[in-house]
CHARMM-style PDB file with segment names, atoms N, HN, CA, C and O in Angstrom:
ATOM      1  N   UNK     1       0.828  -1.206   0.000  1.00  0.00      PROA
ATOM      2  CA  UNK     1       0.000   0.000   0.000  1.00  0.00      PROA
ATOM      3  C   UNK     1       0.860   1.253   0.000  1.00  0.00      PROA
ATOM      4  O   UNK     1       1.975   1.254   0.522  1.00  0.00      PROA
ATOM      5  N   UNK     2       0.334   2.314  -0.588  1.00  0.00      PROA
ATOM      6  HN  UNK     2      -0.572   2.313  -1.011  1.00  0.00      PROA
ATOM      7  CA  UNK     2       1.053   3.581  -0.622  1.00  0.00      PROA
ATOM      8  C   UNK     2       0.911   4.284   0.719  1.00  0.00      PROA
ATOM      9  O   UNK     2      -0.192   4.636   1.137  1.00  0.00      PROA
ATOM     10  N   UNK     3       2.042   4.481   1.385  1.00  0.00      PROA
ATOM     11  HN  UNK     3       2.938   4.195   1.045  1.00  0.00      PROA
ATOM     12  CA  UNK     3       2.061   5.133   2.683  1.00  0.00      PROA
ATOM     13  C   UNK     3       3.076   6.269   2.606  1.00  0.00      PROA
ATOM     14  O   UNK     3       4.175   6.064   2.090  1.00  0.00      PROA
ATOM     15  N   UNK     4       2.743   7.463   3.102  1.00  0.00      PROA
ATOM     16  HN  UNK     4       1.851   7.630   3.520  1.00  0.00      PROA
ATOM     17  CA  UNK     4       3.703   8.566   3.068  1.00  0.00      PROA
ATOM     18  C   UNK     4       4.949   8.225   3.879  1.00  0.00      PROA
ATOM     19  O   UNK     4       4.858   7.654   4.965  1.00  0.00      PROA
ATOM     20  N   UNK     5       6.130   8.588   3.331  1.00  0.00      PROA
ATOM     21  HN  UNK     5       6.204   9.052   2.448  1.00  0.00      PROA
ATOM     22  CA  UNK     5       7.387   8.305   4.021  1.00  0.00      PROA
ATOM     23  C   UNK     5       7.627   9.292   5.149  1.00  0.00      PROA
ATOM     24  O   UNK     5       8.182   8.929   6.186  1.00  0.00      PROA
ATOM     25  N   UNK     6       7.209  10.549   4.951  1.00  0.00      PROA
ATOM     26  HN  UNK     6       6.758  10.843   4.108  1.00  0.00      PROA
ATOM     27  CA  UNK     6       7.417  11.595   5.951  1.00  0.00      PROA
ATOM     28  C   UNK     6       6.084  12.264   6.280  1.00  0.00      PROA
ATOM     29  O   UNK     6       5.135  12.228   5.497  1.00  0.00      PROA
ATOM     30  N   UNK     7       6.046  12.878   7.469  1.00  0.00      PROA
ATOM     31  HN  UNK     7       6.817  12.907   8.105  1.00  0.00      PROA
ATOM     32  CA  UNK     7       4.855  13.609   7.884  1.00  0.00      PROA
ATOM     33  C   UNK     7       4.712  14.875   7.042  1.00  0.00      PROA
ATOM     34  O   UNK     7       5.694  15.582   6.815  1.00  0.00      PROA
ATOM     35  N   UNK     8       3.507  15.162   6.581  1.00  0.00      PROA
ATOM     36  HN  UNK     8       2.710  14.588   6.765  1.00  0.00      PROA
ATOM     37  CA  UNK     8       3.239  16.390   5.837  1.00  0.00      PROA
ATOM     38  C   UNK     8       3.019  17.493   6.862  1.00  0.00      PROA
ATOM     39  O   UNK     8       2.147  17.392   7.724  1.00  0.00      PROA
ATOM     40  N   UNK     9       3.832  18.559   6.753  1.00  0.00      PROA
ATOM     41  HN  UNK     9       4.541  18.641   6.052  1.00  0.00      PROA
ATOM     42  CA  UNK     9       3.740  19.649   7.721  1.00  0.00      PROA
ATOM     43  C   UNK     9       2.403  20.383   7.590  1.00  0.00      PROA
ATOM     44  O   UNK     9       1.733  20.315   6.559  1.00  0.00      PROA
ATOM     45  N   UNK    10       2.036  21.088   8.667  1.00  0.00      PROA
ATOM     46  HN  UNK    10       2.580  21.143   9.504  1.00  0.00      PROA
ATOM     47  CA  UNK    10       0.772  21.831   8.665  1.00  0.00      PROA
ATOM     48  C   UNK    10       0.786  22.926   7.595  1.00  0.00      PROA
ATOM     49  O   UNK    10      -0.229  23.181   6.946  1.00  0.00      PROA
ATOM     50  N   UNK    11       1.944  23.571   7.416  1.00  0.00      PROA
ATOM     51  HN  UNK    11       2.768  23.364   7.943  1.00  0.00      PROA
ATOM     52  CA  UNK    11       2.046  24.638   6.418  1.00  0.00      PROA
ATOM     53  C   UNK    11       1.842  24.092   5.009  1.00  0.00      PROA
ATOM     54  O   UNK    11       1.120  24.688   4.210  1.00  0.00      PROA
ATOM     55  N   UNK    12       2.472  22.963   4.704  1.00  0.00      PROA
ATOM     56  HN  UNK    12       3.058  22.478   5.353  1.00  0.00      PROA
ATOM     57  CA  UNK    12       2.340  22.358   3.380  1.00  0.00      PROA
ATOM     58  C   UNK    12       0.911  21.876   3.146  1.00  0.00      PROA
ATOM     59  O   UNK    12       0.358  22.049   2.060  1.00  0.00      PROA
ATOM     60  N   UNK    13       0.325  21.278   4.166  1.00  0.00      PROA
ATOM     61  HN  UNK    13       0.775  21.138   5.049  1.00  0.00      PROA
ATOM     62  CA  UNK    13      -1.058  20.806   4.071  1.00  0.00      PROA
ATOM     63  C   UNK    13      -2.022  21.973   3.850  1.00  0.00      PROA
ATOM     64  O   UNK    13      -2.923  21.896   3.015  1.00  0.00      PROA
ATOM     65  N   UNK    14      -1.820  23.053   4.608  1.00  0.00      PROA
ATOM     66  HN  UNK    14      -1.088  23.115   5.286  1.00  0.00      PROA
ATOM     67  CA  UNK    14      -2.718  24.201   4.499  1.00  0.00      PROA
ATOM     68  C   UNK    14      -2.540  24.947   3.184  1.00  0.00      PROA
ATOM     69  O   UNK    14      -3.505  25.499   2.655  1.00  0.00      PROA
ATOM     70  N   UNK    15      -1.307  24.973   2.641  1.00  0.00      PROA
ATOM     71  HN  UNK    15      -0.523  24.525   3.070  1.00  0.00      PROA
ATOM     72  CA  UNK    15      -1.084  25.594   1.339  1.00  0.00      PROA
ATOM     73  C   UNK    15      -1.841  24.844   0.251  1.00  0.00      PROA
ATOM     74  O   UNK    15      -2.373  25.450  -0.679  1.00  0.00      PROA
ATOM     75  N   UNK    16      -1.884  23.552   0.372  1.00  0.00      PROA
ATOM     76  HN  UNK    16      -1.452  23.059   1.128  1.00  0.00      PROA
ATOM     77  CA  UNK    16      -2.576  22.737  -0.618  1.00  0.00      PROA
ATOM     78  C   UNK    16      -4.085  22.996  -0.569  1.00  0.00      PROA
ATOM     79  O   UNK    16      -4.749  22.988  -1.605  1.00  0.00      PROA
ATOM     80  N   UNK    17      -4.614  23.221   0.607  1.00  0.00      PROA
ATOM     81  HN  UNK    17      -4.074  23.228   1.448  1.00  0.00      PROA
ATOM     82  CA  UNK    17      -6.059  23.402   0.777  1.00  0.00      PROA
ATOM     83  C   UNK    17      -6.516  24.847   0.619  1.00  0.00      PROA
ATOM     84  O   UNK    17      -7.719  25.106   0.589  1.00  0.00      PROA
ATOM     85  N   UNK    18      -5.597  25.784   0.519  1.00  0.00      PROA
ATOM     86  HN  UNK    18      -4.620  25.574   0.543  1.00  0.00      PROA
ATOM     87  CA  UNK    18      -5.942  27.201   0.612  1.00  0.00      PROA
ATOM     88  C   UNK    18      -6.896  27.670  -0.478  1.00  0.00      PROA
ATOM     89  O   UNK    18      -7.783  28.474  -0.191  1.00  0.00      PROA
ATOM     90  N   UNK    19      -6.754  27.202  -1.714  1.00  0.00      PROA
ATOM     91  HN  UNK    19      -6.034  26.549  -1.946  1.00  0.00      PROA
ATOM     92  CA  UNK    19      -7.585  27.727  -2.787  1.00  0.00      PROA
ATOM     93  C   UNK    19      -9.006  27.187  -2.774  1.00  0.00      PROA
ATOM     94  O   UNK    19      -9.829  27.627  -3.578  1.00  0.00      PROA
ATOM     95  N   UNK    20      -9.317  26.263  -1.903  1.00  0.00      PROA
ATOM     96  HN  UNK    20      -8.649  25.906  -1.250  1.00  0.00      PROA
ATOM     97  CA  UNK    20     -10.671  25.707  -1.825  1.00  0.00      PROA
ATOM     98  C   UNK    20     -11.618  26.699  -1.156  1.00  0.00      PROA
ATOM     99  O   UNK    20     -12.815  26.700  -1.445  1.00  0.00      PROA
ATOM    100  N   UNK    21     -11.098  27.538  -0.271  1.00  0.00      PROA
ATOM    101  HN  UNK    21     -10.125  27.537  -0.037  1.00  0.00      PROA
ATOM    102  CA  UNK    21     -11.953  28.373   0.567  1.00  0.00      PROA
ATOM    103  C   UNK    21     -12.065  29.813   0.088  1.00  0.00      PROA
ATOM    104  O   UNK    21     -12.513  30.676   0.843  1.00  0.00      PROA
ATOM    105  N   UNK    22     -11.664  30.094  -1.157  1.00  0.00      PROA
ATOM    106  HN  UNK    22     -11.300  29.393  -1.771  1.00  0.00      PROA
ATOM    107  CA  UNK    22     -11.750  31.467  -1.649  1.00  0.00      PROA
ATOM    108  C   UNK    22     -13.209  31.891  -1.791  1.00  0.00      PROA
ATOM    109  O   UNK    22     -14.046  31.127  -2.270  1.00  0.00      PROA
ATOM    110  N   UNK    23     -13.497  33.103  -1.373  1.00  0.00      PROA
ATOM    111  HN  UNK    23     -12.817  33.724  -0.984  1.00  0.00      PROA
ATOM    112  CA  UNK    23     -14.850  33.642  -1.489  1.00  0.00      PROA
ATOM    113  C   UNK    23     -14.994  34.343  -2.837  1.00  0.00      PROA
ATOM    114  O   UNK    23     -14.059  34.988  -3.311  1.00  0.00      PROA
ATOM    115  N   UNK    24     -16.155  34.214  -3.443  1.00  0.00      PROA
ATOM    116  HN  UNK    24     -16.915  33.690  -3.058  1.00  0.00      PROA
ATOM    117  CA  UNK    24     -16.425  34.882  -4.704  1.00  0.00      PROA
ATOM    118  C   UNK    24     -17.217  36.156  -4.454  1.00  0.00      PROA
ATOM    119  O   UNK    24     -17.938  36.275  -3.464  1.00  0.00      PROA
ATOM    120  N   UNK    25     -17.070  37.090  -5.356  1.00  0.00      PROA
ATOM    121  HN  UNK    25     -16.483  36.993  -6.161  1.00  0.00      PROA
ATOM    122  CA  UNK    25     -17.804  38.332  -5.251  1.00  0.00      PROA
ATOM    123  C   UNK    25     -19.290  38.059  -5.483  1.00  0.00      PROA
ATOM    124  O   UNK    25     -19.643  37.427  -6.478  1.00  0.00      PROA
ATOM    125  N   UNK    26     -20.163  38.517  -4.593  1.00  0.00      PROA
ATOM    126  HN  UNK    26     -19.876  39.031  -3.784  1.00  0.00      PROA
ATOM    127  CA  UNK    26     -21.590  38.282  -4.805  1.00  0.00      PROA
ATOM    128  C   UNK    26     -22.106  39.042  -6.017  1.00  0.00      PROA
ATOM    129  O   UNK    26     -21.520  40.046  -6.424  1.00  0.00      PROA
ATOM    130  N   UNK    27     -23.197  38.564  -6.589  1.00  0.00      PROA
ATOM    131  HN  UNK    27     -23.673  37.749  -6.258  1.00  0.00      PROA
ATOM    132  CA  UNK    27     -23.768  39.204  -7.776  1.00  0.00      PROA
ATOM    133  C   UNK    27     -24.300  40.583  -7.460  1.00  0.00      PROA
ATOM    134  O   UNK    27     -25.306  40.724  -6.764  1.00  0.00      PROA
ATOM    135  N   UNK    28     -23.629  41.601  -7.968  1.00  0.00      PROA
ATOM    136  HN  UNK    28     -22.812  41.486  -8.534  1.00  0.00      PROA
ATOM    137  CA  UNK    28     -24.046  42.973  -7.732  1.00  0.00      PROA
ATOM    138  C   UNK    28     -24.796  43.475  -8.962  1.00  0.00      PROA
ATOM    139  O   UNK    28     -24.434  43.164 -10.097  1.00  0.00      PROA
ATOM    140  N   UNK    29     -25.846  44.254  -8.720  1.00  0.00      PROA
ATOM    141  HN  UNK    29     -26.141  44.507  -7.798  1.00  0.00      PROA
ATOM    142  CA  UNK    29     -26.644  44.810  -9.807  1.00  0.00      PROA
ATOM    143  C   UNK    29     -26.873  46.294  -9.539  1.00  0.00      PROA
ATOM    144  O   UNK    29     -26.911  46.732  -8.390  1.00  0.00      PROA
ATOM    145  N   UNK    30     -27.023  47.053 -10.610  1.00  0.00      PROA
ATOM    146  HN  UNK    30     -26.993  46.697 -11.544  1.00  0.00      PROA
ATOM    147  CA  UNK    30     -27.290  48.480 -10.487  1.00  0.00      PROA
ATOM    148  C   UNK    30     -28.790  48.705 -10.368  1.00  0.00      PROA
ATOM    149  O   UNK    30     -29.581  48.120 -11.108  1.00  0.00      PROA
ATOM    150  N   UNK    31     -29.164  49.550  -9.438  1.00  0.00      PROA
ATOM    151  HN  UNK    31     -28.522  50.025  -8.837  1.00  0.00      PROA
ATOM    152  CA  UNK    31     -30.573  49.901  -9.271  1.00  0.00      PROA
ATOM    153  C   UNK    31     -31.004  50.740 -10.471  1.00  0.00      PROA
ATOM    154  O   UNK    31     -30.340  51.726 -10.792  1.00  0.00      PROA
ATOM    155  N   UNK    32     -32.106  50.374 -11.147  1.00  0.00      PROA
ATOM    156  HN  UNK    32     -32.646  49.573 -10.886  1.00  0.00      PROA
ATOM    157  CA  UNK    32     -32.535  51.144 -12.320  1.00  0.00      PROA
ATOM    158  C   UNK    32     -33.037  52.549 -11.970  1.00  0.00      PROA
ATOM    159  O   UNK    32     -33.035  53.437 -12.823  1.00  0.00      PROA
ATOM    160  N   UNK    33     -33.464  52.752 -10.726  1.00  0.00      PROA
ATOM    161  HN  UNK    33     -33.465  52.031 -10.034  1.00  0.00      PROA
ATOM    162  CA  UNK    33     -34.013  54.052 -10.345  1.00  0.00      PROA
ATOM    163  C   UNK    33     -32.921  55.037  -9.914  1.00  0.00      PROA
ATOM    164  O   UNK    33     -32.866  56.163 -10.409  1.00  0.00      PROA
ATOM    165  N   UNK    34     -32.046  54.603  -8.981  1.00  0.00      PROA
ATOM    166  HN  UNK    34     -32.091  53.689  -8.580  1.00  0.00      PROA
ATOM    167  CA  UNK    34     -31.054  55.543  -8.438  1.00  0.00      PROA
ATOM    168  C   UNK    34     -29.624  55.254  -8.903  1.00  0.00      PROA
ATOM    169  O   UNK    34     -28.748  56.105  -8.746  1.00  0.00      PROA
ATOM    170  N   UNK    35     -29.374  54.074  -9.470  1.00  0.00      PROA
ATOM    171  HN  UNK    35     -30.085  53.383  -9.597  1.00  0.00      PROA
ATOM    172  CA  UNK    35     -28.042  53.754  -9.981  1.00  0.00      PROA
ATOM    173  C   UNK    35     -27.085  53.220  -8.941  1.00  0.00      PROA
ATOM    174  O   UNK    35     -25.915  52.987  -9.246  1.00  0.00      PROA
ATOM    175  N   UNK    36     -27.546  53.023  -7.731  1.00  0.00      PROA
ATOM    176  HN  UNK    36     -28.496  53.212  -7.483  1.00  0.00      PROA
ATOM    177  CA  UNK    36     -26.715  52.493  -6.647  1.00  0.00      PROA
ATOM    178  C   UNK    36     -26.510  50.991  -6.834  1.00  0.00      PROA
ATOM    179  O   UNK    36     -27.437  50.292  -7.243  1.00  0.00      PROA
ATOM    180  N   UNK    37     -25.304  50.483  -6.539  1.00  0.00      PROA
ATOM    181  HN  UNK    37     -24.551  51.051  -6.207  1.00  0.00      PROA
ATOM    182  CA  UNK    37     -25.051  49.041  -6.612  1.00  0.00      PROA
ATOM    183  C   UNK    37     -25.581  48.365  -5.358  1.00  0.00      PROA
ATOM    184  O   UNK    37     -25.380  48.858  -4.248  1.00  0.00      PROA
ATOM    185  N   UNK    38     -26.260  47.235  -5.535  1.00  0.00      PROA
ATOM    186  HN  UNK    38     -26.423  46.834  -6.437  1.00  0.00      PROA
ATOM    187  CA  UNK    38     -26.729  46.442  -4.402  1.00  0.00      PROA
ATOM    188  C   UNK    38     -26.790  44.978  -4.816  1.00  0.00      PROA
ATOM    189  O   UNK    38     -26.618  44.660  -5.993  1.00  0.00      PROA
ATOM    190  N   UNK    39     -27.031  44.088  -3.866  1.00  0.00      PROA
ATOM    191  HN  UNK    39     -27.171  44.345  -2.910  1.00  0.00      PROA
ATOM    192  CA  UNK    39     -27.116  42.668  -4.166  1.00  0.00      PROA
ATOM    193  C   UNK    39     -28.331  42.398  -5.054  1.00  0.00      PROA
ATOM    194  O   UNK    39     -29.386  43.011  -4.891  1.00  0.00      PROA
ATOM    195  N   UNK    40     -28.162  41.472  -5.992  1.00  0.00      PROA
ATOM    196  HN  UNK    40     -27.305  40.974  -6.124  1.00  0.00      PROA
ATOM    197  CA  UNK    40     -29.242  41.150  -6.923  1.00  0.00      PROA
ATOM    198  C   UNK    40     -30.424  40.532  -6.182  1.00  0.00      PROA
ATOM    199  O   UNK    40     -30.235  39.838  -5.182  1.00  0.00      PROA
ATOM    200  N   UNK    41     -31.620  40.774  -6.657  1.00  0.00      PROA
ATOM    201  HN  UNK    41     -31.774  41.338  -7.469  1.00  0.00      PROA
ATOM    202  CA  UNK    41     -32.866  40.234  -6.109  1.00  0.00      PROA
ATOM    203  C   UNK    41     -33.116  40.671  -4.675  1.00  0.00      PROA
ATOM    204  O   UNK    41     -33.660  39.915  -3.871  1.00  0.00      PROA
ATOM    205  N   UNK    42     -32.709  41.912  -4.359  1.00  0.00      PROA
ATOM    206  HN  UNK    42     -32.267  42.526  -5.013  1.00  0.00      PROA
ATOM    207  CA  UNK    42     -32.958  42.453  -3.030  1.00  0.00      PROA
ATOM    208  C   UNK    42     -33.395  43.910  -3.163  1.00  0.00      PROA
ATOM    209  O   UNK    42     -33.130  44.557  -4.177  1.00  0.00      PROA
ATOM    210  N   UNK    43     -34.067  44.418  -2.127  1.00  0.00      PROA
ATOM    211  HN  UNK    43     -34.282  43.892  -1.304  1.00  0.00      PROA
ATOM    212  CA  UNK    43     -34.547  45.797  -2.124  1.00  0.00      PROA
ATOM    213  C   UNK    43     -33.344  46.733  -2.068  1.00  0.00      PROA
ATOM    214  O   UNK    43     -32.390  46.493  -1.329  1.00  0.00      PROA
ATOM    215  N   UNK    44     -33.403  47.791  -2.849  1.00  0.00      PROA
ATOM    216  HN  UNK    44     -34.178  47.987  -3.449  1.00  0.00      PROA
ATOM    217  CA  UNK    44     -32.333  48.799  -2.859  1.00  0.00      PROA
ATOM    218  C   UNK    44     -32.325  49.518  -1.517  1.00  0.00      PROA
ATOM    219  O   UNK    44     -33.368  49.965  -1.041  1.00  0.00      PROA
ATOM    220  N   UNK    45     -31.147  49.628  -0.907  1.00  0.00      PROA
ATOM    221  HN  UNK    45     -30.300  49.265  -1.293  1.00  0.00      PROA
ATOM    222  CA  UNK    45     -31.046  50.268   0.404  1.00  0.00      PROA
ATOM    223  C   UNK    45     -31.192  51.787   0.322  1.00  0.00      PROA
ATOM    224  O   UNK    45     -31.617  52.434   1.279  1.00  0.00      PROA
ATOM    225  N   UNK    46     -30.835  52.342  -0.829  1.00  0.00      PROA
ATOM    226  HN  UNK    46     -30.490  51.817  -1.607  1.00  0.00      PROA
ATOM    227  CA  UNK    46     -30.863  53.801  -0.954  1.00  0.00      PROA
ATOM    228  C   UNK    46     -32.271  54.335  -1.233  1.00  0.00      PROA
ATOM    229  O   UNK    46     -32.726  55.264  -0.565  1.00  0.00      PROA
ATOM    230  N   UNK    47     -32.968  53.742  -2.229  1.00  0.00      PROA
ATOM    231  HN  UNK    47     -32.598  52.988  -2.771  1.00  0.00      PROA
ATOM    232  CA  UNK    47     -34.273  54.288  -2.606  1.00  0.00      PROA
ATOM    233  C   UNK    47     -35.450  53.398  -2.189  1.00  0.00      PROA
ATOM    234  O   UNK    47     -36.593  53.852  -2.239  1.00  0.00      PROA
ATOM    235  N   UNK    48     -35.207  52.145  -1.780  1.00  0.00      PROA
ATOM    236  HN  UNK    48     -34.279  51.777  -1.739  1.00  0.00      PROA
ATOM    237  CA  UNK    48     -36.272  51.281  -1.271  1.00  0.00      PROA
ATOM    238  C   UNK    48     -37.150  50.657  -2.340  1.00  0.00      PROA
ATOM    239  O   UNK    48     -38.288  50.285  -2.053  1.00  0.00      PROA
ATOM    240  N   UNK    49     -36.650  50.531  -3.582  1.00  0.00      PROA
ATOM    241  HN  UNK    49     -35.725  50.834  -3.815  1.00  0.00      PROA
ATOM    242  CA  UNK    49     -37.451  49.929  -4.653  1.00  0.00      PROA
ATOM    243  C   UNK    49     -36.978  48.521  -4.968  1.00  0.00      PROA
ATOM    244  O   UNK    49     -35.824  48.166  -4.729  1.00  0.00      PROA
ATOM    245  N   UNK    50     -37.890  47.729  -5.509  1.00  0.00      PROA
ATOM    246  HN  UNK    50     -38.828  48.018  -5.704  1.00  0.00      PROA
ATOM    247  CA  UNK    50     -37.573  46.389  -5.990  1.00  0.00      PROA
ATOM    248  C   UNK    50     -38.481  46.103  -7.177  1.00  0.00      PROA
ATOM    249  O   UNK    50     -39.699  46.253  -7.080  1.00  0.00      PROA
ATOM    250  N   UNK    51     -37.897  45.695  -8.288  1.00  0.00      PROA
ATOM    251  HN  UNK    51     -36.908  45.573  -8.367  1.00  0.00      PROA
ATOM    252  CA  UNK    51     -38.641  45.359  -9.504  1.00  0.00      PROA
ATOM    253  C   UNK    51     -39.500  46.535  -9.975  1.00  0.00      PROA
ATOM    254  O   UNK    51     -40.611  46.344 -10.470  1.00  0.00      PROA
ATOM    255  N   UNK    52     -38.967  47.766  -9.814  1.00  0.00      PROA
ATOM    256  HN  UNK    52     -38.065  47.922  -9.412  1.00  0.00      PROA
ATOM    257  CA  UNK    52     -39.664  48.955 -10.287  1.00  0.00      PROA
ATOM    258  C   UNK    52     -40.771  49.461  -9.380  1.00  0.00      PROA
ATOM    259  O   UNK    52     -41.450  50.432  -9.715  1.00  0.00      PROA
ATOM    260  N   UNK    53     -40.961  48.819  -8.240  1.00  0.00      PROA
ATOM    261  HN  UNK    53     -40.409  48.030  -7.968  1.00  0.00      PROA
ATOM    262  CA  UNK    53     -42.013  49.227  -7.305  1.00  0.00      PROA
ATOM    263  C   UNK    53     -41.400  49.666  -5.991  1.00  0.00      PROA
ATOM    264  O   UNK    53     -40.392  49.106  -5.559  1.00  0.00      PROA
ATOM    265  N   UNK    54     -42.005  50.678  -5.338  1.00  0.00      PROA
ATOM    266  HN  UNK    54     -42.824  51.133  -5.689  1.00  0.00      PROA
ATOM    267  CA  UNK    54     -41.531  51.132  -4.027  1.00  0.00      PROA
ATOM    268  C   UNK    54     -42.014  50.137  -2.991  1.00  0.00      PROA
ATOM    269  O   UNK    54     -43.214  49.940  -2.800  1.00  0.00      PROA
ATOM    270  N   UNK    55     -41.050  49.513  -2.327  1.00  0.00      PROA
ATOM    271  HN  UNK    55     -40.075  49.673  -2.482  1.00  0.00      PROA
ATOM    272  CA  UNK    55     -41.374  48.495  -1.317  1.00  0.00      PROA
ATOM    273  C   UNK    55     -41.214  49.075   0.085  1.00  0.00      PROA
ATOM    274  O   UNK    55     -42.038  48.821   0.963  1.00  0.00      PROA
ATOM    275  N   UNK    56     -40.151  49.855   0.293  1.00  0.00      PROA
ATOM    276  HN  UNK    56     -39.482  50.061  -0.420  1.00  0.00      PROA
ATOM    277  CA  UNK    56     -39.871  50.458   1.586  1.00  0.00      PROA
ATOM    278  C   UNK    56     -39.856  51.967   1.414  1.00  0.00      PROA
ATOM    279  O   UNK    56     -39.134  52.498   0.570  1.00  0.00      PROA
ATOM    280  N   UNK    57     -40.654  52.651   2.217  1.00  0.00      PROA
ATOM    281  HN  UNK    57     -41.241  52.220   2.902  1.00  0.00      PROA
ATOM    282  CA  UNK    57     -40.687  54.108   2.157  1.00  0.00      PROA
ATOM    283  C   UNK    57     -39.447  54.654   2.856  1.00  0.00      PROA
ATOM    284  O   UNK    57     -39.178  54.330   4.013  1.00  0.00      PROA
ATOM    285  N   UNK    58     -38.697  55.487   2.138  1.00  0.00      PROA
ATOM    286  HN  UNK    58     -38.915  55.750   1.198  1.00  0.00      PROA
ATOM    287  CA  UNK    58     -37.490  56.104   2.693  1.00  0.00      PROA
ATOM    288  C   UNK    58     -37.791  57.548   3.067  1.00  0.00      PROA
ATOM    289  O   UNK    58     -38.412  58.287   2.303  1.00  0.00      PROA
ATOM    290  N   UNK    59     -37.339  57.937   4.258  1.00  0.00      PROA
ATOM    291  HN  UNK    59     -36.835  57.336   4.879  1.00  0.00      PROA
ATOM    292  CA  UNK    59     -37.507  59.327   4.693  1.00  0.00      PROA
ATOM    293  C   UNK    59     -36.332  60.144   4.175  1.00  0.00      PROA
ATOM    294  O   UNK    59     -35.185  59.702   4.238  1.00  0.00      PROA
ATOM    295  N   UNK    60     -36.620  61.332   3.665  1.00  0.00      PROA
ATOM    296  HN  UNK    60     -37.552  61.691   3.614  1.00  0.00      PROA
ATOM    297  CA  UNK    60     -35.569  62.222   3.181  1.00  0.00      PROA
ATOM    298  C   UNK    60     -34.893  62.897   4.371  1.00  0.00      PROA
ATOM    299  O   UNK    60     -35.563  63.371   5.289  1.00  0.00      PROA
ATOM    300  N   UNK    61     -33.581  62.937   4.347  1.00  0.00      PROA
ATOM    301  HN  UNK    61     -33.037  62.552   3.601  1.00  0.00      PROA
ATOM    302  CA  UNK    61     -32.841  63.529   5.475  1.00  0.00      PROA
ATOM    303  C   UNK    61     -32.733  65.034   5.342  1.00  0.00      PROA
ATOM    304  OT1 UNK    61     -32.144  65.689   6.202  1.00  0.00      PROA
TER     305      UNK     61
END
């Protein structure tokens, strides 16, 4: 049977596994009303619209 001759160090083991855990950029979309970038399929934080309809009323500062 194939058995490792030497112990694999923690650094070498972790280097091998490092690229598995990379995070990807979430899908960002531009709001058609205000142009602000936000996560796709979610209410815009700036103007409160989703799918062209006002979902959350925003108070003007």
